[in-house]
Backbone bond lengths (Angstrom), bond angles and torsions (degrees), N, CA, C in turn:
res aa  C-N    CA-C-N  psi(-1)  N-CA   C-N-CA  omega(-1)  CA-C   N-CA-C  phi
1 M - - - 1.463 - - 1.528 111.04 -
2 D 1.342 118.37 -40.19 1.457 120.92 -179.96 1.517 111.38 -62.11
3 D 1.332 117.48 -39.25 1.456 120.97 178.49 1.531 110.03 -64.07
4 L 1.322 117.51 -40.73 1.463 122.06 178.32 1.524 110.30 -63.74
5 K 1.341 116.75 -41.17 1.466 119.90 177.66 1.526 110.67 -61.14
6 A 1.315 116.92 -41.69 1.463 121.08 -179.96 1.529 110.82 -65.05
7 I 1.306 117.30 -38.75 1.468 121.16 179.37 1.529 110.08 -66.94
8 V 1.323 117.04 -46.78 1.469 121.27 179.16 1.522 109.48 -62.00
9 E 1.318 116.71 -42.76 1.456 122.03 178.21 1.535 110.27 -58.62
10 A 1.325 117.12 -43.51 1.467 121.41 179.53 1.530 111.10 -64.76
11 L 1.319 117.19 -39.55 1.465 120.24 179.76 1.519 111.51 -65.46
12 V 1.324 117.37 -40.91 1.463 120.65 177.81 1.523 109.53 -66.91
13 F 1.319 116.40 -39.82 1.460 121.46 -177.40 1.528 112.29 -62.25
14 V 1.314 118.19 -40.55 1.469 120.64 -175.66 1.527 113.08 -83.55
15 S 1.300 117.52 -11.44 1.462 120.53 -178.43 1.526 111.03 -75.23
16 E 1.332 116.29 131.57 1.471 121.28 -179.89 1.522 112.48 -74.08
17 S 1.309 117.25 -23.45 1.458 121.49 179.81 1.524 108.03 -131.02
18 P 1.327 118.09 168.30 1.468 118.85 179.79 1.526 111.23 -54.53
19 V 1.309 115.96 129.27 1.464 121.80 -177.34 1.528 109.04 -97.48
20 K 1.312 115.38 133.45 1.460 120.99 -176.43 1.523 111.29 -84.79
21 I 1.316 115.33 153.83 1.463 121.61 178.16 1.521 109.67 -55.37
22 E 1.325 116.73 -41.37 1.459 121.38 -178.27 1.528 111.38 -60.07
23 Q 1.341 116.47 -39.94 1.462 120.49 -179.49 1.533 110.96 -65.51
24 I 1.322 116.07 -42.99 1.464 120.02 179.42 1.527 110.09 -66.67
25 A 1.331 116.13 -44.56 1.460 120.39 -179.74 1.527 110.75 -59.57
26 E 1.326 116.46 -41.58 1.463 120.18 179.26 1.527 111.00 -66.34
27 A 1.332 116.76 -43.05 1.462 120.60 -179.37 1.528 111.98 -63.72
28 L 1.323 116.78 -33.49 1.463 121.57 -176.74 1.527 112.90 -99.89
29 D 1.325 116.22 -2.22 1.463 121.92 -177.66 1.539 110.64 54.58
30 L 1.349 113.75 50.53 1.461 121.39 179.13 1.524 109.86 -124.27
31 E 1.319 115.90 165.73 1.458 121.46 175.29 1.529 109.42 -76.94
32 K 1.339 115.79 146.61 1.468 120.52 -179.26 1.530 113.27 -58.12
33 P 1.344 120.14 -41.24 1.467 118.89 179.75 1.531 113.03 -60.33
34 K 1.324 117.12 -35.27 1.470 121.21 179.00 1.534 109.59 -65.46
35 V 1.331 116.66 -45.98 1.466 121.05 179.12 1.525 109.87 -65.26
36 G 1.336 117.34 -41.32 1.457 121.31 178.08 1.519 112.13 -59.41
37 A 1.328 116.56 -40.17 1.466 120.93 178.84 1.532 110.74 -65.39
38 V 1.326 116.75 -40.27 1.467 120.75 178.93 1.526 109.79 -65.04
39 L 1.326 117.08 -44.61 1.467 120.67 179.38 1.525 111.17 -62.94
40 F 1.318 116.63 -41.06 1.462 120.82 177.55 1.523 110.20 -60.18
41 E 1.327 116.62 -44.63 1.462 121.51 179.71 1.532 111.05 -63.62
42 L 1.336 116.89 -41.68 1.466 120.21 177.70 1.531 111.30 -63.48
43 C 1.319 117.21 -43.61 1.473 120.85 177.69 1.520 110.39 -57.86
44 R 1.313 116.05 -44.37 1.460 121.59 -179.52 1.532 110.61 -63.23
45 E 1.326 116.73 -44.26 1.458 120.49 -179.86 1.530 111.69 -62.36
46 Y 1.327 116.78 -44.12 1.459 119.26 179.34 1.529 111.23 -65.50
47 E 1.306 116.89 -34.83 1.462 120.21 178.41 1.534 110.30 -67.82
48 E 1.312 116.55 -43.74 1.464 120.79 -179.20 1.524 112.12 -66.13
49 N 1.332 116.94 -36.37 1.465 121.06 -176.75 1.522 112.64 -80.19
50 D 1.318 117.35 -12.62 1.464 122.33 176.54 1.533 112.03 49.61
51 R 1.324 114.83 55.21 1.462 121.66 -179.23 1.530 109.71 -82.29
52 G 1.328 116.70 -179.71 1.458 121.97 179.12 1.517 112.47 -75.09
53 F 1.311 116.59 -11.41 1.464 121.68 177.64 1.514 108.67 -136.28
54 E 1.304 114.91 167.69 1.460 120.73 -179.41 1.509 109.75 -141.92
55 L 1.304 116.60 159.59 1.450 122.39 173.70 1.522 105.79 -95.62
56 Q 1.317 115.66 119.36 1.464 119.74 -171.98 1.517 110.58 -125.79
57 R 1.322 116.21 145.28 1.461 121.45 174.61 1.520 107.34 -84.92
58 V 1.325 115.71 116.72 1.458 122.30 -174.69 1.520 109.26 -139.66
59 A 1.332 116.69 135.55 1.462 122.84 173.78 1.530 112.66 50.34
60 G 1.313 117.12 39.26 1.459 121.43 176.36 1.517 114.52 81.57
61 G 1.328 117.27 5.27 1.458 120.94 -180.00 1.515 110.31 -140.62
62 Y 1.328 115.88 -165.63 1.463 121.16 -179.35 1.520 109.25 -122.20
63 Q 1.337 115.39 143.49 1.454 121.05 -177.26 1.526 109.11 -152.69
64 F 1.348 114.91 143.21 1.458 118.97 171.82 1.512 107.79 -78.25
65 R 1.336 116.23 132.76 1.460 121.40 -179.19 1.521 109.23 -136.65
66 T 1.320 115.09 144.90 1.454 120.76 175.71 1.522 108.15 -66.34
67 R 1.307 116.12 138.63 1.471 119.22 175.86 1.524 108.42 -63.68
68 A 1.312 115.63 139.19 1.464 121.82 -175.46 1.526 112.38 -56.30
69 R 1.315 117.32 -34.27 1.465 118.88 -176.52 1.531 112.88 -69.42
70 Y 1.333 118.05 -9.95 1.457 121.30 178.90 1.530 112.43 -107.35
71 A 1.303 117.17 7.52 1.466 121.42 -176.15 1.525 112.73 -59.79
72 E 1.315 117.61 -38.13 1.468 120.56 -178.53 1.518 111.24 -61.83
73 W 1.325 118.29 -41.43 1.462 120.78 179.89 1.527 111.30 -69.42
74 V 1.307 116.48 -37.60 1.462 119.66 177.17 1.527 109.48 -63.90
75 R 1.324 116.71 -42.04 1.459 121.53 177.86 1.522 111.32 -61.01
76 R 1.328 116.35 -42.04 1.468 120.43 179.47 1.532 110.97 -61.69
77 L 1.313 116.13 -42.53 1.464 120.17 -179.40 1.524 111.14 -65.16
78 S 1.301 116.20 -45.20 1.469 119.73 -176.71 1.520 112.08 -86.26
79 R 1.321 116.55 -9.78 1.462 123.40 -177.95 1.528 111.61 55.09
80 A 1.311 114.63 28.07 1.461 119.64 178.85 1.519 109.81 -89.12
81 K 1.303 114.77 141.27 1.458 119.20 175.73 1.517 107.71 -87.80
82 P 1.321 116.42 140.65 1.464 118.11 179.49 1.524 110.22 -63.41
83 F 1.319 114.74 145.17 1.456 120.35 178.82 1.520 108.59 -66.80
84 R 1.318 116.54 129.48 1.468 121.75 -178.81 1.522 108.86 -116.29
85 F 1.309 115.08 133.40 1.461 121.21 175.30 1.518 108.94 -95.58
86 S 1.321 116.39 141.01 1.455 119.32 170.82 1.526 107.44 -72.60
87 R 1.312 115.89 163.11 1.467 119.70 177.78 1.528 110.10 -60.39
88 A 1.333 116.67 -40.70 1.465 120.85 179.71 1.533 110.90 -62.93
89 A 1.333 116.68 -40.77 1.465 120.24 179.59 1.530 110.65 -66.53
90 M 1.330 117.06 -41.43 1.467 120.14 178.88 1.522 111.43 -65.01
91 E 1.328 117.29 -42.22 1.469 120.68 177.96 1.522 110.11 -60.70
92 T 1.328 115.71 -47.94 1.457 120.80 -177.63 1.527 110.76 -64.04
93 L 1.315 116.39 -44.64 1.461 120.79 179.90 1.524 111.19 -63.89
94 A 1.320 117.21 -39.01 1.470 120.81 178.21 1.524 110.84 -65.49
95 I 1.317 116.71 -42.43 1.472 119.96 178.70 1.519 109.86 -61.01
96 I 1.317 116.42 -46.29 1.466 120.14 -179.35 1.526 110.25 -64.10
97 A 1.330 117.49 -45.24 1.466 120.95 -177.56 1.525 112.14 -61.11
98 Y 1.336 116.56 -42.46 1.461 119.55 -174.90 1.524 114.15 -88.88
99 R 1.322 118.40 -21.29 1.463 120.30 -174.48 1.519 113.59 -114.05
100 Q 1.322 118.63 1.24 1.458 120.26 -174.16 1.514 112.61 -58.52
101 P 1.309 117.07 147.46 1.460 128.84 -3.33 1.531 110.20 -74.31
102 V 1.336 115.47 141.91 1.457 120.89 -173.60 1.531 109.65 -139.44
103 T 1.331 116.34 147.49 1.463 120.78 177.77 1.523 109.97 -95.27
104 R 1.308 115.94 165.65 1.465 120.49 177.00 1.530 110.05 -61.24
105 A 1.337 116.50 -38.49 1.468 119.91 179.10 1.532 110.89 -62.24
106 D 1.337 116.87 -38.94 1.471 120.50 177.16 1.529 110.60 -61.81
107 I 1.326 115.78 -44.45 1.466 121.60 -179.64 1.526 109.70 -61.91
108 E 1.328 116.24 -47.34 1.461 120.66 -177.71 1.523 111.53 -66.61
109 Y 1.323 117.22 -34.44 1.464 120.11 176.73 1.528 110.05 -63.53
110 L 1.324 116.40 -44.89 1.458 120.08 -178.56 1.529 112.74 -70.47
111 R 1.325 117.12 -37.92 1.472 120.65 -179.63 1.518 111.68 -82.51
112 G 1.324 117.56 -28.29 1.458 120.99 -179.68 1.515 114.17 82.88
113 V 1.332 117.56 8.28 1.466 122.02 179.64 1.527 109.83 -143.43
114 D 1.340 115.46 163.56 1.454 121.11 175.99 1.527 108.99 -61.22
115 S 1.318 116.64 133.79 1.462 120.42 -176.62 1.521 112.57 -122.74
116 G 1.322 117.00 13.41 1.461 120.54 -177.19 1.517 113.51 -60.21
117 G 1.326 117.50 -45.60 1.460 120.97 -179.09 1.514 112.69 -65.06
118 V 1.316 115.83 -42.99 1.467 120.63 179.95 1.524 109.48 -65.97
119 L 1.319 116.51 -42.52 1.456 121.14 179.31 1.527 110.66 -61.33
120 K 1.336 116.73 -41.85 1.465 120.51 177.91 1.523 110.79 -61.92
121 T 1.331 117.24 -42.02 1.460 121.17 178.94 1.524 110.83 -61.59
122 L 1.324 116.84 -44.15 1.464 120.68 179.54 1.523 111.24 -65.61
123 L 1.337 116.67 -35.37 1.467 120.54 175.22 1.526 110.19 -66.74
124 D 1.332 116.96 -43.43 1.466 121.35 179.56 1.524 111.69 -62.34
125 K 1.331 117.04 -35.53 1.466 121.71 179.43 1.531 111.32 -82.73
126 R 1.312 116.00 0.01 1.472 124.27 177.46 1.536 113.03 61.48
127 L 1.334 116.35 29.64 1.463 120.54 175.78 1.522 110.38 -90.05
128 V 1.314 115.70 -20.81 1.465 123.70 -179.95 1.517 106.99 -127.07
129 R 1.321 115.42 148.72 1.462 119.33 177.33 1.526 110.02 -135.63
130 I 1.320 114.90 158.29 1.457 121.19 176.93 1.520 107.58 -84.27
131 L 1.323 115.77 124.42 1.460 120.69 -178.02 1.529 112.39 -91.59
132 G 1.316 116.27 -19.45 1.463 120.67 -177.67 1.516 109.58 151.63
133 K 1.332 115.01 -155.24 1.459 120.43 178.01 1.518 109.36 -124.13
134 K 1.314 115.01 142.51 1.465 121.18 -179.22 1.523 108.83 -77.82
135 D 1.301 115.75 141.00 1.458 121.44 -176.35 1.533 110.61 -85.87
136 I 1.342 115.14 64.10 1.461 122.76 175.34 1.520 107.10 -136.56
137 P 1.327 118.04 167.26 1.466 118.69 179.46 1.533 111.73 -54.65
138 G 1.322 114.89 137.05 1.455 121.50 -177.59 1.518 112.58 89.97
139 R 1.333 117.16 -17.03 1.466 124.50 179.49 1.532 113.34 41.81
140 P 1.349 116.12 61.07 1.472 118.63 -179.82 1.527 111.16 -66.87
141 M 1.328 115.02 152.05 1.461 120.32 177.57 1.523 109.54 -70.78
142 I 1.316 114.97 148.03 1.462 120.63 175.42 1.528 107.99 -113.94
143 Y 1.321 114.51 143.49 1.459 121.72 -173.38 1.518 111.38 -119.78
144 G 1.316 114.17 153.17 1.455 122.34 174.91 1.521 108.69 -149.87
145 T 1.310 115.75 171.93 1.459 119.58 179.03 1.526 109.76 -77.52
146 S 1.317 115.14 160.82 1.461 121.14 -177.58 1.530 110.42 -108.26
147 R 1.298 114.27 176.68 1.463 120.76 174.64 1.529 110.38 -64.68
148 D 1.338 116.12 -34.73 1.474 120.16 177.53 1.528 110.87 -62.60
149 F 1.330 117.20 -34.92 1.466 121.81 175.96 1.525 109.37 -60.03
150 L 1.338 116.47 -48.04 1.462 120.54 179.86 1.531 110.60 -60.63
151 E 1.334 116.23 -43.19 1.468 120.55 179.18 1.519 111.51 -61.76
152 L 1.334 116.58 -48.24 1.463 121.06 -177.27 1.526 112.02 -58.63
153 F 1.317 116.30 -40.77 1.465 120.41 -177.28 1.530 113.03 -94.51
154 G 1.336 116.57 5.28 1.462 120.30 176.09 1.514 113.95 66.09
155 L 1.330 116.84 35.37 1.461 121.64 -178.46 1.524 109.98 -106.25
156 N 1.317 115.92 143.67 1.460 119.52 173.61 1.520 109.67 -79.09
157 D 1.319 115.77 -41.95 1.462 121.79 176.72 1.524 108.29 -153.39
158 L 1.317 116.82 179.43 1.465 120.87 -175.36 1.527 113.62 -68.09
159 S 1.315 117.29 -17.08 1.468 118.90 178.15 1.535 110.66 -67.18
160 G 1.327 117.54 -14.61 1.451 121.41 177.77 1.520 114.02 -79.69
161 L 1.339 117.00 -7.12 1.469 120.23 177.23 1.521 109.83 -67.67
162 P 1.322 118.27 144.78 1.471 119.79 177.36 1.529 110.84 -63.71
163 T 1.313 116.07 146.32 1.457 120.81 177.46 1.524 109.24 -83.01
164 L 1.334 116.54 168.49 1.462 120.50 177.26 1.522 111.08 -61.44
165 K 1.327 116.47 -34.55 1.460 120.36 178.40 1.534 109.91 -63.93
166 E 1.338 116.87 -40.44 1.461 120.45 178.40 1.527 110.76 -66.09
167 F 1.349 117.18 -35.96 1.463 120.33 175.72 1.525 110.59 -63.59
168 D 1.342 116.67 -43.25 1.460 120.37 178.17 1.524 110.68 -59.94
169 Q 1.336 116.44 -42.07 1.463 120.72 179.60 1.524 110.01 -64.37
170 L 1.332 116.89 -39.54 1.465 121.05 178.52 1.519 110.37 -61.69
171 S 1.331 116.87 -43.37 1.465 119.21 -178.89 1.527 111.28 -68.18
172 L 1.331 117.45 -28.32 1.458 120.27 176.70 1.525 110.96 -71.76
173 D 1.328 117.17 -29.04 1.460 121.89 -178.83 1.519 112.91 -81.80
174 L 1.339 117.90 -16.64 1.461 121.13 -178.36 1.522 110.11 -78.12
175 P 1.338 117.59 141.46 1.476 119.45 178.39 1.524 110.37 -68.85
176 L 1.308 116.58 144.28 1.461 121.67 178.37 1.520 109.75 -76.43
177 P 1.340 116.79 146.38 1.466 118.90 175.26 1.526 109.66 -61.99
178 E 1.316 116.06 153.55 1.444 121.50 -178.43 1.532 110.71 -55.72
179 G 1.320 117.80 128.75 1.458 122.71 178.64 1.517 114.01 88.11
180 A 1.331 118.39 -7.92 1.465 120.63 -176.51 1.522 111.52 -69.10
181 A 1.322 117.49 -34.99 1.463 120.54 -176.94 1.510 111.98 -66.06
182 D 1.350 118.24 -32.82 1.449 120.06 -177.25 1.539 112.77 -102.31
183 G 1.342 116.47 8.95 1.449 120.88 176.68 1.518 114.19 79.36
184 N 1.326 119.05 10.95 1.463 122.32 -178.35 1.521 113.29 -99.62
185 Q 1.327 116.54 19.12 1.465 119.49 -177.48 1.522 110.09 -70.25
186 T 1.329 115.83 135.95 1.462 120.12 175.64 1.509 109.22 -98.50
187 P 1.345 117.50 144.10 1.471 119.51 -176.69 1.500 112.43 -69.26
């Protein structure tokens, strides 16, 4: 069993993107439940050992990822600046993530502004993909999130997105701007 764990670990390590159980099972000529059990055991071991990285289920597969609490040191070493989304990109991405499949007209209706440029940027960054065309006059394209979106946000699937109730709880936990409690807030 230890040799099998080492082999599975090596396969996940060399994969550039999250590797699926099916891919590992096929490569090793094993049943998926056996590979799943090995991956579960590896995840548990990495969690218990509290290393600088972890084995995480992401975008339908498994991938080694740096623990979030060490991101600043990794950034310092690579001198990379963290990826920043504009407010327009975050709004558009949130609409697509929660309402998919969605058309550009739907996005623009919800945002109240033209979203073509932002949508193109998200497509170029491969966070959004074209799912097809809607069966209505004009046959507009419909959009959804991509596997890269799941990877970037560390999600296995869309069910990992926070619910509206969780958003409400988050806003309740945030401190109010000065003067907001007594109605004296200035814009």
